C-alpha positions as CSV (number, residue, x, y, z in Angstrom):
1,M,-3.9,0.5,44.6
2,N,-2.4,-0.7,41.4
3,K,-0.6,-3.9,40.4
4,Q,2.8,-2.4,40.9
5,D,1.9,-1.3,44.4
6,I,0.7,-4.8,45.2
7,E,3.9,-6.3,43.8
8,N,6.1,-4.0,45.7
9,K,4.3,-4.5,49.0
10,L,4.2,-8.2,48.6
11,R,7.8,-8.4,47.7
12,A,8.7,-6.3,50.8
13,I,6.7,-8.7,53.0
14,I,8.4,-11.8,51.5
15,V,11.9,-10.2,51.8
16,D,11.3,-9.2,55.4
17,R,9.7,-12.4,56.4
18,I,12.2,-15.0,54.9
19,G,15.3,-12.9,54.5
20,V,15.9,-13.1,50.8
21,E,17.1,-10.3,48.5
22,P,14.4,-8.4,46.5
23,Y,15.8,-9.5,43.2
24,E,15.2,-13.2,44.2
25,V,11.4,-12.5,44.2
26,Q,10.4,-12.5,40.5
27,N,7.0,-13.1,38.8
28,D,7.8,-16.8,38.3
29,T,9.2,-17.3,41.8
30,N,7.6,-20.2,43.8
31,L,7.9,-19.3,47.4
32,I,8.2,-23.0,48.5
33,N,10.3,-24.5,45.7
34,D,12.5,-21.5,44.8
35,L,12.9,-19.6,48.2
36,G,12.6,-22.5,50.6
37,C,9.5,-21.3,52.5
38,D,7.9,-23.9,54.7
39,S,4.2,-23.9,55.8
40,L,4.8,-21.7,58.8
41,D,6.6,-19.1,56.6
42,L,3.7,-19.1,54.2
43,I,1.2,-18.7,57.0
44,E,3.2,-15.7,58.4
45,I,3.3,-14.2,54.9
46,V,-0.4,-14.6,54.6
47,M,-0.9,-12.9,58.0
48,D,1.3,-10.1,57.0
49,C,-0.7,-9.7,53.7
50,E,-3.9,-9.6,55.7
51,R,-2.6,-6.8,57.8
52,E,-1.0,-4.9,55.0
53,F,-3.9,-5.1,52.5
54,N,-6.7,-5.2,55.1
55,I,-8.3,-8.5,53.8
56,Q,-9.0,-11.9,55.1
57,I,-7.4,-14.9,53.3
58,P,-9.1,-18.2,54.1
59,N,-6.9,-21.3,54.7
60,E,-8.3,-23.0,51.6
61,D,-6.8,-20.1,49.5
62,L,-3.2,-20.7,50.7
63,S,-2.4,-22.6,47.5
64,H,-3.1,-19.4,45.5
65,L,-0.2,-17.7,47.3
66,E,2.6,-20.2,46.8
67,A,3.8,-18.5,43.5
68,F,4.5,-14.7,43.5
69,S,2.5,-14.0,40.3
70,K,-0.5,-16.0,41.5
71,A,-0.4,-14.2,44.9
72,V,-0.3,-10.8,43.2
73,K,-3.3,-11.8,41.0
74,Y,-5.1,-13.1,44.1
75,L,-4.5,-9.9,46.0
76,E,-5.6,-7.8,43.0
77,L,-8.9,-9.6,42.9
78,H,-9.6,-9.3,46.6
79,I,-8.4,-5.8,47.4
80,L,-11.1,-3.1,47.3
81,D,-9.8,0.3,46.2
């Protein structure tokens, strides 16, 4: 899976979970500050990512997923091809 695949899948998860338009989720988007996610939204996005990418994301790593670009980088590092 390449970076573009990860971005597309993560963007789709965010759009589906919090009801924003795809164009609102950019590389510099902060899910909390820019899109209004609360902690429950973030946990649900993490759970969706765990299912989609078949990985486990520890609670202490949640801060790595608050910004879209950081989340993509985190997923890149933790997904095994």
